[in-house]
mmCIF file of the N, C-alpha and C atoms, coordinates in Angstrom:
data_MODEL
# 
_entry.id   MODEL 
# 
loop_
_atom_site.group_PDB 
_atom_site.id 
_atom_site.type_symbol 
_atom_site.label_atom_id 
_atom_site.label_alt_id 
_atom_site.label_comp_id 
_atom_site.label_asym_id 
_atom_site.label_entity_id 
_atom_site.label_seq_id 
_atom_site.pdbx_PDB_ins_code 
_atom_site.Cartn_x 
_atom_site.Cartn_y 
_atom_site.Cartn_z 
_atom_site.occupancy 
_atom_site.B_iso_or_equiv 
_atom_site.pdbx_formal_charge 
_atom_site.auth_seq_id 
_atom_site.auth_comp_id 
_atom_site.auth_asym_id 
_atom_site.auth_atom_id 
_atom_site.pdbx_PDB_model_num 
ATOM 1   N N  . MET A 1 1  ? 4.146   -4.493 -17.016 1.00 0.00 ? 1  MET A N  1 
ATOM 2   C CA . MET A 1 1  ? 4.842   -4.772 -15.749 1.00 0.00 ? 1  MET A CA 1 
ATOM 3   C C  . MET A 1 1  ? 4.117   -5.835 -14.970 1.00 0.00 ? 1  MET A C  1 
ATOM 4   N N  . ALA A 1 2  ? 4.630   -6.859 -14.414 1.00 0.00 ? 2  ALA A N  1 
ATOM 5   C CA . ALA A 1 2  ? 3.848   -7.732 -13.564 1.00 0.00 ? 2  ALA A CA 1 
ATOM 6   C C  . ALA A 1 2  ? 3.839   -7.175 -12.094 1.00 0.00 ? 2  ALA A C  1 
ATOM 7   N N  . ALA A 1 3  ? 2.771   -7.476 -11.402 1.00 0.00 ? 3  ALA A N  1 
ATOM 8   C CA . ALA A 1 3  ? 2.708   -7.091 -9.911  1.00 0.00 ? 3  ALA A CA 1 
ATOM 9   C C  . ALA A 1 3  ? 3.856   -7.325 -9.189  1.00 0.00 ? 3  ALA A C  1 
ATOM 10  N N  . GLY A 1 4  ? 4.610   -8.334 -9.359  1.00 0.00 ? 4  GLY A N  1 
ATOM 11  C CA . GLY A 1 4  ? 5.766   -8.597 -8.541  1.00 0.00 ? 4  GLY A CA 1 
ATOM 12  C C  . GLY A 1 4  ? 6.908   -7.816 -8.997  1.00 0.00 ? 4  GLY A C  1 
ATOM 13  N N  . GLU A 1 5  ? 6.939   -7.391 -10.187 1.00 0.00 ? 5  GLU A N  1 
ATOM 14  C CA . GLU A 1 5  ? 8.058   -6.416 -10.700 1.00 0.00 ? 5  GLU A CA 1 
ATOM 15  C C  . GLU A 1 5  ? 7.692   -5.056 -10.133 1.00 0.00 ? 5  GLU A C  1 
ATOM 16  N N  . LEU A 1 6  ? 6.503   -4.688 -10.127 1.00 0.00 ? 6  LEU A N  1 
ATOM 17  C CA . LEU A 1 6  ? 5.975   -3.209 -9.510  1.00 0.00 ? 6  LEU A CA 1 
ATOM 18  C C  . LEU A 1 6  ? 6.591   -3.267 -8.021  1.00 0.00 ? 6  LEU A C  1 
ATOM 19  N N  . THR A 1 7  ? 6.074   -4.355 -7.325  1.00 0.00 ? 7  THR A N  1 
ATOM 20  C CA . THR A 1 7  ? 6.486   -4.452 -5.865  1.00 0.00 ? 7  THR A CA 1 
ATOM 21  C C  . THR A 1 7  ? 7.848   -4.316 -5.622  1.00 0.00 ? 7  THR A C  1 
ATOM 22  N N  . ALA A 1 8  ? 8.615   -5.089 -6.406  1.00 0.00 ? 8  ALA A N  1 
ATOM 23  C CA . ALA A 1 8  ? 10.016  -5.153 -6.332  1.00 0.00 ? 8  ALA A CA 1 
ATOM 24  C C  . ALA A 1 8  ? 10.600  -3.728 -6.592  1.00 0.00 ? 8  ALA A C  1 
ATOM 25  N N  . MET A 1 9  ? 10.131  -3.049 -7.698  1.00 0.00 ? 9  MET A N  1 
ATOM 26  C CA . MET A 1 9  ? 10.571  -1.710 -7.990  1.00 0.00 ? 9  MET A CA 1 
ATOM 27  C C  . MET A 1 9  ? 10.375  -0.805 -6.779  1.00 0.00 ? 9  MET A C  1 
ATOM 28  N N  . LEU A 1 10 ? 9.154   -0.870 -6.257  1.00 0.00 ? 10 LEU A N  1 
ATOM 29  C CA . LEU A 1 10 ? 8.826   -0.021 -5.043  1.00 0.00 ? 10 LEU A CA 1 
ATOM 30  C C  . LEU A 1 10 ? 9.788   -0.447 -3.806  1.00 0.00 ? 10 LEU A C  1 
ATOM 31  N N  . ALA A 1 11 ? 9.959   -1.599 -3.720  1.00 0.00 ? 11 ALA A N  1 
ATOM 32  C CA . ALA A 1 11 ? 10.851  -2.172 -2.564  1.00 0.00 ? 11 ALA A CA 1 
ATOM 33  C C  . ALA A 1 11 ? 12.145  -1.684 -2.768  1.00 0.00 ? 11 ALA A C  1 
ATOM 34  N N  . ALA A 1 12 ? 12.749  -1.457 -3.973  1.00 0.00 ? 12 ALA A N  1 
ATOM 35  C CA . ALA A 1 12 ? 13.995  -0.928 -4.260  1.00 0.00 ? 12 ALA A CA 1 
ATOM 36  C C  . ALA A 1 12 ? 14.072  0.556  -3.731  1.00 0.00 ? 12 ALA A C  1 
ATOM 37  N N  . LEU A 1 13 ? 13.033  1.285  -3.866  1.00 0.00 ? 13 LEU A N  1 
ATOM 38  C CA . LEU A 1 13 ? 12.841  2.664  -3.791  1.00 0.00 ? 13 LEU A CA 1 
ATOM 39  C C  . LEU A 1 13 ? 12.808  2.751  -2.143  1.00 0.00 ? 13 LEU A C  1 
ATOM 40  N N  . LEU A 1 14 ? 11.877  2.241  -1.527  1.00 0.00 ? 14 LEU A N  1 
ATOM 41  C CA . LEU A 1 14 ? 11.481  2.256  -0.305  1.00 0.00 ? 14 LEU A CA 1 
ATOM 42  C C  . LEU A 1 14 ? 11.867  1.257  0.882   1.00 0.00 ? 14 LEU A C  1 
ATOM 43  N N  . GLY A 1 15 ? 12.550  0.262  0.379   1.00 0.00 ? 15 GLY A N  1 
ATOM 44  C CA . GLY A 1 15 ? 13.123  -0.764 1.448   1.00 0.00 ? 15 GLY A CA 1 
ATOM 45  C C  . GLY A 1 15 ? 11.997  -1.490 2.024   1.00 0.00 ? 15 GLY A C  1 
ATOM 46  N N  . GLY A 1 16 ? 12.124  -1.669 3.396   1.00 0.00 ? 16 GLY A N  1 
ATOM 47  C CA . GLY A 1 16 ? 11.126  -2.421 4.212   1.00 0.00 ? 16 GLY A CA 1 
ATOM 48  C C  . GLY A 1 16 ? 9.681   -1.669 4.364   1.00 0.00 ? 16 GLY A C  1 
ATOM 49  N N  . ARG A 1 17 ? 9.753   -0.606 3.805   1.00 0.00 ? 17 ARG A N  1 
ATOM 50  C CA . ARG A 1 17 ? 8.421   0.159  3.874   1.00 0.00 ? 17 ARG A CA 1 
ATOM 51  C C  . ARG A 1 17 ? 7.365   -0.311 2.877   1.00 0.00 ? 17 ARG A C  1 
ATOM 52  N N  . VAL A 1 18 ? 7.886   -1.394 2.066   1.00 0.00 ? 18 VAL A N  1 
ATOM 53  C CA . VAL A 1 18 ? 6.760   -2.045 1.113   1.00 0.00 ? 18 VAL A CA 1 
ATOM 54  C C  . VAL A 1 18 ? 6.306   -3.390 1.663   1.00 0.00 ? 18 VAL A C  1 
ATOM 55  N N  . ARG A 1 19 ? 5.256   -3.679 1.977   1.00 0.00 ? 19 ARG A N  1 
ATOM 56  C CA . ARG A 1 19 ? 4.926   -4.850 2.673   1.00 0.00 ? 19 ARG A CA 1 
ATOM 57  C C  . ARG A 1 19 ? 3.802   -5.533 1.945   1.00 0.00 ? 19 ARG A C  1 
ATOM 58  N N  . PRO A 1 20 ? 4.019   -6.668 1.045   1.00 0.00 ? 20 PRO A N  1 
ATOM 59  C CA . PRO A 1 20 ? 2.850   -7.438 0.579   1.00 0.00 ? 20 PRO A CA 1 
ATOM 60  C C  . PRO A 1 20 ? 2.223   -8.221 1.555   1.00 0.00 ? 20 PRO A C  1 
ATOM 61  N N  . GLY A 1 21 ? 0.820   -8.112 1.327   1.00 0.00 ? 21 GLY A N  1 
ATOM 62  C CA . GLY A 1 21 ? 0.034   -9.024 2.366   1.00 0.00 ? 21 GLY A CA 1 
ATOM 63  C C  . GLY A 1 21 ? 0.015   -8.420 3.709   1.00 0.00 ? 21 GLY A C  1 
ATOM 64  N N  . GLU A 1 22 ? 0.310   -7.169 3.946   1.00 0.00 ? 22 GLU A N  1 
ATOM 65  C CA . GLU A 1 22 ? 0.470   -6.614 5.363   1.00 0.00 ? 22 GLU A CA 1 
ATOM 66  C C  . GLU A 1 22 ? -1.137  -6.523 6.011   1.00 0.00 ? 22 GLU A C  1 
ATOM 67  N N  . PRO A 1 23 ? -1.304  -7.081 7.281   1.00 0.00 ? 23 PRO A N  1 
ATOM 68  C CA . PRO A 1 23 ? -2.623  -7.041 7.823   1.00 0.00 ? 23 PRO A CA 1 
ATOM 69  C C  . PRO A 1 23 ? -2.866  -5.586 8.186   1.00 0.00 ? 23 PRO A C  1 
ATOM 70  N N  . LEU A 1 24 ? -3.997  -5.044 7.662   1.00 0.00 ? 24 LEU A N  1 
ATOM 71  C CA . LEU A 1 24 ? -4.170  -3.649 8.041   1.00 0.00 ? 24 LEU A CA 1 
ATOM 72  C C  . LEU A 1 24 ? -4.682  -3.352 9.485   1.00 0.00 ? 24 LEU A C  1 
ATOM 73  N N  . ALA A 1 25 ? -4.978  -4.449 10.148  1.00 0.00 ? 25 ALA A N  1 
ATOM 74  C CA . ALA A 1 25 ? -5.388  -4.245 11.605  1.00 0.00 ? 25 ALA A CA 1 
ATOM 75  C C  . ALA A 1 25 ? -4.140  -3.587 12.343  1.00 0.00 ? 25 ALA A C  1 
ATOM 76  N N  . ARG A 1 26 ? -2.977  -3.905 11.853  1.00 0.00 ? 26 ARG A N  1 
ATOM 77  C CA . ARG A 1 26 ? -1.765  -3.181 12.585  1.00 0.00 ? 26 ARG A CA 1 
ATOM 78  C C  . ARG A 1 26 ? -1.736  -1.668 12.309  1.00 0.00 ? 26 ARG A C  1 
ATOM 79  N N  . HIS A 1 27 ? -2.464  -1.143 11.392  1.00 0.00 ? 27 HIS A N  1 
ATOM 80  C CA . HIS A 1 27 ? -2.472  0.302  11.012  1.00 0.00 ? 27 HIS A CA 1 
ATOM 81  C C  . HIS A 1 27 ? -3.693  1.018  11.114  1.00 0.00 ? 27 HIS A C  1 
ATOM 82  N N  . THR A 1 28 ? -4.614  0.478  11.869  1.00 0.00 ? 28 THR A N  1 
ATOM 83  C CA . THR A 1 28 ? -5.922  1.298  12.135  1.00 0.00 ? 28 THR A CA 1 
ATOM 84  C C  . THR A 1 28 ? -6.146  1.413  13.555  1.00 0.00 ? 28 THR A C  1 
ATOM 85  N N  . SER A 1 29 ? -6.811  2.465  13.957  1.00 0.00 ? 29 SER A N  1 
ATOM 86  C CA . SER A 1 29 ? -7.155  2.668  15.362  1.00 0.00 ? 29 SER A CA 1 
ATOM 87  C C  . SER A 1 29 ? -7.830  1.748  16.123  1.00 0.00 ? 29 SER A C  1 
ATOM 88  N N  . LEU A 1 30 ? -8.739  1.021  15.360  1.00 0.00 ? 30 LEU A N  1 
ATOM 89  C CA . LEU A 1 30 ? -9.732  0.109  15.868  1.00 0.00 ? 30 LEU A CA 1 
ATOM 90  C C  . LEU A 1 30 ? -9.225  -1.318 15.850  1.00 0.00 ? 30 LEU A C  1 
ATOM 91  N N  . ARG A 1 31 ? -7.998  -1.489 15.224  1.00 0.00 ? 31 ARG A N  1 
ATOM 92  C CA . ARG A 1 31 ? -7.273  -2.780 15.253  1.00 0.00 ? 31 ARG A CA 1 
ATOM 93  C C  . ARG A 1 31 ? -8.067  -3.884 14.472  1.00 0.00 ? 31 ARG A C  1 
ATOM 94  N N  . ILE A 1 32 ? -8.712  -3.676 13.422  1.00 0.00 ? 32 ILE A N  1 
ATOM 95  C CA . ILE A 1 32 ? -9.386  -4.500 12.581  1.00 0.00 ? 32 ILE A CA 1 
ATOM 96  C C  . ILE A 1 32 ? -8.978  -4.362 11.115  1.00 0.00 ? 32 ILE A C  1 
ATOM 97  N N  . GLY A 1 33 ? -8.971  -5.285 10.544  1.00 0.00 ? 33 GLY A N  1 
ATOM 98  C CA . GLY A 1 33 ? -8.793  -5.202 9.004   1.00 0.00 ? 33 GLY A CA 1 
ATOM 99  C C  . GLY A 1 33 ? -8.047  -6.398 8.437   1.00 0.00 ? 33 GLY A C  1 
ATOM 100 N N  . GLY A 1 34 ? -8.374  -6.790 7.254   1.00 0.00 ? 34 GLY A N  1 
ATOM 101 C CA . GLY A 1 34 ? -7.622  -8.000 6.617   1.00 0.00 ? 34 GLY A CA 1 
ATOM 102 C C  . GLY A 1 34 ? -6.362  -7.247 5.842   1.00 0.00 ? 34 GLY A C  1 
ATOM 103 N N  . PRO A 1 35 ? -5.713  -8.040 5.088   1.00 0.00 ? 35 PRO A N  1 
ATOM 104 C CA . PRO A 1 35 ? -4.474  -7.619 4.444   1.00 0.00 ? 35 PRO A CA 1 
ATOM 105 C C  . PRO A 1 35 ? -4.675  -6.644 3.308   1.00 0.00 ? 35 PRO A C  1 
ATOM 106 N N  . ALA A 1 36 ? -3.655  -5.836 2.869   1.00 0.00 ? 36 ALA A N  1 
ATOM 107 C CA . ALA A 1 36 ? -3.502  -4.996 1.707   1.00 0.00 ? 36 ALA A CA 1 
ATOM 108 C C  . ALA A 1 36 ? -2.921  -5.847 0.893   1.00 0.00 ? 36 ALA A C  1 
ATOM 109 N N  . ASP A 1 37 ? -3.081  -5.751 -0.459  1.00 0.00 ? 37 ASP A N  1 
ATOM 110 C CA . ASP A 1 37 ? -2.367  -6.595 -1.541  1.00 0.00 ? 37 ASP A CA 1 
ATOM 111 C C  . ASP A 1 37 ? -0.941  -6.082 -1.195  1.00 0.00 ? 37 ASP A C  1 
ATOM 112 N N  . VAL A 1 38 ? -0.645  -4.730 -1.242  1.00 0.00 ? 38 VAL A N  1 
ATOM 113 C CA . VAL A 1 38 ? 0.742   -4.184 -0.863  1.00 0.00 ? 38 VAL A CA 1 
ATOM 114 C C  . VAL A 1 38 ? 0.473   -2.909 -0.001  1.00 0.00 ? 38 VAL A C  1 
ATOM 115 N N  . LEU A 1 39 ? 1.035   -2.852 1.100   1.00 0.00 ? 39 LEU A N  1 
ATOM 116 C CA . LEU A 1 39 ? 1.136   -1.623 1.927   1.00 0.00 ? 39 LEU A CA 1 
ATOM 117 C C  . LEU A 1 39 ? 2.507   -0.918 1.534   1.00 0.00 ? 39 LEU A C  1 
ATOM 118 N N  . VAL A 1 40 ? 2.405   0.354  1.328   1.00 0.00 ? 40 VAL A N  1 
ATOM 119 C CA . VAL A 1 40 ? 3.637   1.221  0.825   1.00 0.00 ? 40 VAL A CA 1 
ATOM 120 C C  . VAL A 1 40 ? 3.442   2.306  1.811   1.00 0.00 ? 40 VAL A C  1 
ATOM 121 N N  . GLN A 1 41 ? 4.514   2.656  2.485   1.00 0.00 ? 41 GLN A N  1 
ATOM 122 C CA . GLN A 1 41 ? 4.595   3.735  3.539   1.00 0.00 ? 41 GLN A CA 1 
ATOM 123 C C  . GLN A 1 41 ? 5.764   4.755  3.128   1.00 0.00 ? 41 GLN A C  1 
ATOM 124 N N  . PRO A 1 42 ? 5.442   5.626  2.287   1.00 0.00 ? 42 PRO A N  1 
ATOM 125 C CA . PRO A 1 42 ? 6.483   6.475  1.834   1.00 0.00 ? 42 PRO A CA 1 
ATOM 126 C C  . PRO A 1 42 ? 6.562   7.690  3.007   1.00 0.00 ? 42 PRO A C  1 
ATOM 127 N N  . ASP A 1 43 ? 7.881   8.204  3.168   1.00 0.00 ? 43 ASP A N  1 
ATOM 128 C CA . ASP A 1 43 ? 8.173   9.086  4.264   1.00 0.00 ? 43 ASP A CA 1 
ATOM 129 C C  . ASP A 1 43 ? 8.127   10.494 3.728   1.00 0.00 ? 43 ASP A C  1 
ATOM 130 N N  . THR A 1 44 ? 8.544   10.720 2.556   1.00 0.00 ? 44 THR A N  1 
ATOM 131 C CA . THR A 1 44 ? 8.558   12.182 2.048   1.00 0.00 ? 44 THR A CA 1 
ATOM 132 C C  . THR A 1 44 ? 7.560   12.341 0.708   1.00 0.00 ? 44 THR A C  1 
ATOM 133 N N  . PRO A 1 45 ? 7.285   13.647 0.733   1.00 0.00 ? 45 PRO A N  1 
ATOM 134 C CA . PRO A 1 45 ? 6.533   14.005 -0.612  1.00 0.00 ? 45 PRO A CA 1 
ATOM 135 C C  . PRO A 1 45 ? 7.058   13.382 -1.833  1.00 0.00 ? 45 PRO A C  1 
ATOM 136 N N  . GLU A 1 46 ? 8.285   13.319 -1.873  1.00 0.00 ? 46 GLU A N  1 
ATOM 137 C CA . GLU A 1 46 ? 9.012   12.862 -3.201  1.00 0.00 ? 46 GLU A CA 1 
ATOM 138 C C  . GLU A 1 46 ? 8.806   11.450 -3.329  1.00 0.00 ? 46 GLU A C  1 
ATOM 139 N N  . GLU A 1 47 ? 8.796   10.699 -2.230  1.00 0.00 ? 47 GLU A N  1 
ATOM 140 C CA . GLU A 1 47 ? 8.569   9.178  -2.132  1.00 0.00 ? 47 GLU A CA 1 
ATOM 141 C C  . GLU A 1 47 ? 7.132   8.985  -2.584  1.00 0.00 ? 47 GLU A C  1 
ATOM 142 N N  . LEU A 1 48 ? 6.350   9.804  -2.042  1.00 0.00 ? 48 LEU A N  1 
ATOM 143 C CA . LEU A 1 48 ? 4.744   9.635  -2.284  1.00 0.00 ? 48 LEU A CA 1 
ATOM 144 C C  . LEU A 1 48 ? 4.628   9.887  -3.880  1.00 0.00 ? 48 LEU A C  1 
ATOM 145 N N  . ALA A 1 49 ? 4.929   10.805 -4.396  1.00 0.00 ? 49 ALA A N  1 
ATOM 146 C CA . ALA A 1 49 ? 4.996   11.217 -5.676  1.00 0.00 ? 49 ALA A CA 1 
ATOM 147 C C  . ALA A 1 49 ? 5.529   10.163 -6.632  1.00 0.00 ? 49 ALA A C  1 
ATOM 148 N N  . ALA A 1 50 ? 6.696   9.460  -6.288  1.00 0.00 ? 50 ALA A N  1 
ATOM 149 C CA . ALA A 1 50 ? 7.256   8.190  -7.081  1.00 0.00 ? 50 ALA A CA 1 
ATOM 150 C C  . ALA A 1 50 ? 6.218   7.224  -6.952  1.00 0.00 ? 50 ALA A C  1 
ATOM 151 N N  . VAL A 1 51 ? 5.677   6.949  -5.807  1.00 0.00 ? 51 VAL A N  1 
ATOM 152 C CA . VAL A 1 51 ? 4.653   5.759  -5.594  1.00 0.00 ? 51 VAL A CA 1 
ATOM 153 C C  . VAL A 1 51 ? 3.512   6.097  -6.564  1.00 0.00 ? 51 VAL A C  1 
ATOM 154 N N  . VAL A 1 52 ? 2.892   7.184  -6.468  1.00 0.00 ? 52 VAL A N  1 
ATOM 155 C CA . VAL A 1 52 ? 1.706   7.616  -7.346  1.00 0.00 ? 52 VAL A CA 1 
ATOM 156 C C  . VAL A 1 52 ? 2.084   7.558  -8.775  1.00 0.00 ? 52 VAL A C  1 
ATOM 157 N N  . ARG A 1 53 ? 3.234   7.919  -9.340  1.00 0.00 ? 53 ARG A N  1 
ATOM 158 C CA . ARG A 1 53 ? 3.597   7.897  -10.764 1.00 0.00 ? 53 ARG A CA 1 
ATOM 159 C C  . ARG A 1 53 ? 3.656   6.479  -11.028 1.00 0.00 ? 53 ARG A C  1 
ATOM 160 N N  . ALA A 1 54 ? 4.376   5.629  -10.332 1.00 0.00 ? 54 ALA A N  1 
ATOM 161 C CA . ALA A 1 54 ? 4.479   4.133  -10.631 1.00 0.00 ? 54 ALA A CA 1 
ATOM 162 C C  . ALA A 1 54 ? 3.186   3.479  -10.698 1.00 0.00 ? 54 ALA A C  1 
ATOM 163 N N  . ALA A 1 55 ? 2.239   3.816  -9.708  1.00 0.00 ? 55 ALA A N  1 
ATOM 164 C CA . ALA A 1 55 ? 0.975   3.211  -9.763  1.00 0.00 ? 55 ALA A CA 1 
ATOM 165 C C  . ALA A 1 55 ? 0.195   3.646  -10.965 1.00 0.00 ? 55 ALA A C  1 
ATOM 166 N N  . ALA A 1 56 ? 0.286   4.885  -11.270 1.00 0.00 ? 56 ALA A N  1 
ATOM 167 C CA . ALA A 1 56 ? -0.518  5.336  -12.447 1.00 0.00 ? 56 ALA A CA 1 
ATOM 168 C C  . ALA A 1 56 ? 0.013   4.860  -13.831 1.00 0.00 ? 56 ALA A C  1 
ATOM 169 N N  . ALA A 1 57 ? 1.355   4.648  -13.895 1.00 0.00 ? 57 ALA A N  1 
ATOM 170 C CA . ALA A 1 57 ? 1.956   4.183  -15.049 1.00 0.00 ? 57 ALA A CA 1 
ATOM 171 C C  . ALA A 1 57 ? 1.626   2.824  -15.349 1.00 0.00 ? 57 ALA A C  1 
ATOM 172 N N  . HIS A 1 58 ? 1.292   2.001  -14.153 1.00 0.00 ? 58 HIS A N  1 
ATOM 173 C CA . HIS A 1 58 ? 0.855   0.610  -14.558 1.00 0.00 ? 58 HIS A CA 1 
ATOM 174 C C  . HIS A 1 58 ? -0.605  0.288  -14.170 1.00 0.00 ? 58 HIS A C  1 
ATOM 175 N N  . ASP A 1 59 ? -1.363  1.440  -14.175 1.00 0.00 ? 59 ASP A N  1 
ATOM 176 C CA . ASP A 1 59 ? -2.780  1.303  -13.945 1.00 0.00 ? 59 ASP A CA 1 
ATOM 177 C C  . ASP A 1 59 ? -3.199  0.399  -12.704 1.00 0.00 ? 59 ASP A C  1 
ATOM 178 N N  . VAL A 1 60 ? -2.442  0.776  -11.624 1.00 0.00 ? 60 VAL A N  1 
ATOM 179 C CA . VAL A 1 60 ? -2.704  0.143  -10.323 1.00 0.00 ? 60 VAL A CA 1 
ATOM 180 C C  . VAL A 1 60 ? -3.448  1.319  -9.435  1.00 0.00 ? 60 VAL A C  1 
ATOM 181 N N  . ALA A 1 61 ? -4.558  0.718  -8.856  1.00 0.00 ? 61 ALA A N  1 
ATOM 182 C CA . ALA A 1 61 ? -5.310  1.580  -7.947  1.00 0.00 ? 61 ALA A CA 1 
ATOM 183 C C  . ALA A 1 61 ? -4.604  1.801  -6.510  1.00 0.00 ? 61 ALA A C  1 
ATOM 184 N N  . LEU A 1 62 ? -4.805  3.057  -6.134  1.00 0.00 ? 62 LEU A N  1 
ATOM 185 C CA . LEU A 1 62 ? -4.328  3.395  -4.751  1.00 0.00 ? 62 LEU A CA 1 
ATOM 186 C C  . LEU A 1 62 ? -5.436  3.567  -3.788  1.00 0.00 ? 62 LEU A C  1 
ATOM 187 N N  . THR A 1 63 ? -5.263  3.335  -2.530  1.00 0.00 ? 63 THR A N  1 
ATOM 188 C CA . THR A 1 63 ? -6.088  3.656  -1.592  1.00 0.00 ? 63 THR A CA 1 
ATOM 189 C C  . THR A 1 63 ? -5.249  4.354  -0.482  1.00 0.00 ? 63 THR A C  1 
ATOM 190 N N  . VAL A 1 64 ? -5.509  5.495  -0.154  1.00 0.00 ? 64 VAL A N  1 
ATOM 191 C CA . VAL A 1 64 ? -4.649  6.330  0.883   1.00 0.00 ? 64 VAL A CA 1 
ATOM 192 C C  . VAL A 1 64 ? -5.318  6.217  2.118   1.00 0.00 ? 64 VAL A C  1 
ATOM 193 N N  . LEU A 1 65 ? -4.537  5.658  3.172   1.00 0.00 ? 65 LEU A N  1 
ATOM 194 C CA . LEU A 1 65 ? -5.112  5.399  4.464   1.00 0.00 ? 65 LEU A CA 1 
ATOM 195 C C  . LEU A 1 65 ? -4.852  6.605  5.429   1.00 0.00 ? 65 LEU A C  1 
ATOM 196 N N  . GLY A 1 66 ? -3.944  7.476  5.239   1.00 0.00 ? 66 GLY A N  1 
ATOM 197 C CA . GLY A 1 66 ? -3.691  8.393  6.177   1.00 0.00 ? 66 GLY A CA 1 
ATOM 198 C C  . GLY A 1 66 ? -3.122  7.918  7.548   1.00 0.00 ? 66 GLY A C  1 
ATOM 199 N N  . GLY A 1 67 ? -3.507  8.270  8.539   1.00 0.00 ? 67 GLY A N  1 
ATOM 200 C CA . GLY A 1 67 ? -3.252  7.772  9.865   1.00 0.00 ? 67 GLY A CA 1 
ATOM 201 C C  . GLY A 1 67 ? -3.811  6.575  10.433  1.00 0.00 ? 67 GLY A C  1 
ATOM 202 N N  . GLY A 1 68 ? -4.931  6.079  9.812   1.00 0.00 ? 68 GLY A N  1 
ATOM 203 C CA . GLY A 1 68 ? -5.738  5.006  10.079  1.00 0.00 ? 68 GLY A CA 1 
ATOM 204 C C  . GLY A 1 68 ? -6.783  5.022  11.061  1.00 0.00 ? 68 GLY A C  1 
ATOM 205 N N  . SER A 1 69 ? -7.024  6.573  11.602  1.00 0.00 ? 69 SER A N  1 
ATOM 206 C CA . SER A 1 69 ? -7.890  6.720  12.542  1.00 0.00 ? 69 SER A CA 1 
ATOM 207 C C  . SER A 1 69 ? -9.390  6.634  12.035  1.00 0.00 ? 69 SER A C  1 
ATOM 208 N N  . ASN A 1 70 ? -10.271 5.995  12.741  1.00 0.00 ? 70 ASN A N  1 
ATOM 209 C CA . ASN A 1 70 ? -11.576 5.849  12.474  1.00 0.00 ? 70 ASN A CA 1 
ATOM 210 C C  . ASN A 1 70 ? -11.845 5.059  10.984  1.00 0.00 ? 70 ASN A C  1 
ATOM 211 N N  . LEU A 1 71 ? -10.962 4.301  10.773  1.00 0.00 ? 71 LEU A N  1 
ATOM 212 C CA . LEU A 1 71 ? -11.005 3.603  9.507   1.00 0.00 ? 71 LEU A CA 1 
ATOM 213 C C  . LEU A 1 71 ? -11.539 2.071  9.597   1.00 0.00 ? 71 LEU A C  1 
ATOM 214 N N  . LEU A 1 72 ? -12.518 1.685  8.975   1.00 0.00 ? 72 LEU A N  1 
ATOM 215 C CA . LEU A 1 72 ? -13.014 0.257  9.136   1.00 0.00 ? 72 LEU A CA 1 
ATOM 216 C C  . LEU A 1 72 ? -12.603 -0.264 7.778   1.00 0.00 ? 72 LEU A C  1 
ATOM 217 N N  . VAL A 1 73 ? -11.791 -1.405 8.046   1.00 0.00 ? 73 VAL A N  1 
ATOM 218 C CA . VAL A 1 73 ? -11.357 -2.256 6.861   1.00 0.00 ? 73 VAL A CA 1 
ATOM 219 C C  . VAL A 1 73 ? -11.900 -3.738 7.102   1.00 0.00 ? 73 VAL A C  1 
ATOM 220 N N  . GLY A 1 74 ? -12.503 -4.127 6.084   1.00 0.00 ? 74 GLY A N  1 
ATOM 221 C CA . GLY A 1 74 ? -13.097 -5.682 6.064   1.00 0.00 ? 74 GLY A CA 1 
ATOM 222 C C  . GLY A 1 74 ? -12.217 -6.650 6.213   1.00 0.00 ? 74 GLY A C  1 
ATOM 223 N N  . ASP A 1 75 ? -12.407 -7.975 6.658   1.00 0.00 ? 75 ASP A N  1 
ATOM 224 C CA . ASP A 1 75 ? -11.503 -9.124 6.834   1.00 0.00 ? 75 ASP A CA 1 
ATOM 225 C C  . ASP A 1 75 ? -11.002 -9.305 5.563   1.00 0.00 ? 75 ASP A C  1 
ATOM 226 N N  . ARG A 1 76 ? -11.454 -9.100 4.414   1.00 0.00 ? 76 ARG A N  1 
ATOM 227 C CA . ARG A 1 76 ? -10.658 -9.268 3.107   1.00 0.00 ? 76 ARG A CA 1 
ATOM 228 C C  . ARG A 1 76 ? -9.832  -8.301 2.602   1.00 0.00 ? 76 ARG A C  1 
ATOM 229 N N  . GLY A 1 77 ? -9.655  -7.357 3.513   1.00 0.00 ? 77 GLY A N  1 
ATOM 230 C CA . GLY A 1 77 ? -8.581  -6.341 3.197   1.00 0.00 ? 77 GLY A CA 1 
ATOM 231 C C  . GLY A 1 77 ? -8.978  -5.497 2.123   1.00 0.00 ? 77 GLY A C  1 
ATOM 232 N N  . ILE A 1 78 ? -7.988  -4.758 1.558   1.00 0.00 ? 78 ILE A N  1 
ATOM 233 C CA . ILE A 1 78 ? -8.132  -3.920 0.410   1.00 0.00 ? 78 ILE A CA 1 
ATOM 234 C C  . ILE A 1 78 ? -7.434  -4.387 -0.779  1.00 0.00 ? 78 ILE A C  1 
ATOM 235 N N  . ARG A 1 79 ? -8.199  -4.652 -1.806  1.00 0.00 ? 79 ARG A N  1 
ATOM 236 C CA . ARG A 1 79 ? -7.712  -5.277 -3.112  1.00 0.00 ? 79 ARG A CA 1 
ATOM 237 C C  . ARG A 1 79 ? -7.204  -4.282 -4.097  1.00 0.00 ? 79 ARG A C  1 
ATOM 238 N N  . VAL A 1 80 ? -6.226  -4.577 -4.789  1.00 0.00 ? 80 VAL A N  1 
ATOM 239 C CA . VAL A 1 80 ? -5.708  -3.784 -5.916  1.00 0.00 ? 80 VAL A CA 1 
ATOM 240 C C  . VAL A 1 80 ? -5.775  -4.712 -6.977  1.00 0.00 ? 80 VAL A C  1 
ATOM 241 N N  . TRP A 1 81 ? -6.354  -4.237 -8.247  1.00 0.00 ? 81 TRP A N  1 
ATOM 242 C CA . TRP A 1 81 ? -6.415  -4.968 -9.392  1.00 0.00 ? 81 TRP A CA 1 
ATOM 243 C C  . TRP A 1 81 ? -5.367  -4.733 -10.108 1.00 0.00 ? 81 TRP A C  1 
ATOM 244 N N  . TRP A 1 82 ? -4.437  -5.856 -10.432 1.00 0.00 ? 82 TRP A N  1 
ATOM 245 C CA . TRP A 1 82 ? -3.171  -5.752 -11.055 1.00 0.00 ? 82 TRP A CA 1 
ATOM 246 C C  . TRP A 1 82 ? -3.495  -5.995 -12.610 1.00 0.00 ? 82 TRP A C  1 
# 
């Protein structure tokens, strides 16, 4: 499955809570950080489990941010190897 297809599949599940190229500065307490390849914000344990399963099935790495407190993200953001 291509990166765009996986992103589309997750968007169908989570709607606007899937954001390609989202600047991480918007999500860290220090307001710094470049873009994530795709930011996914599941609201429930079931949604999180579905995201983890989809990523694992397609060999996509995940980085869990939590609340973004005390997190430093470089200007180049967080990369995912598709």
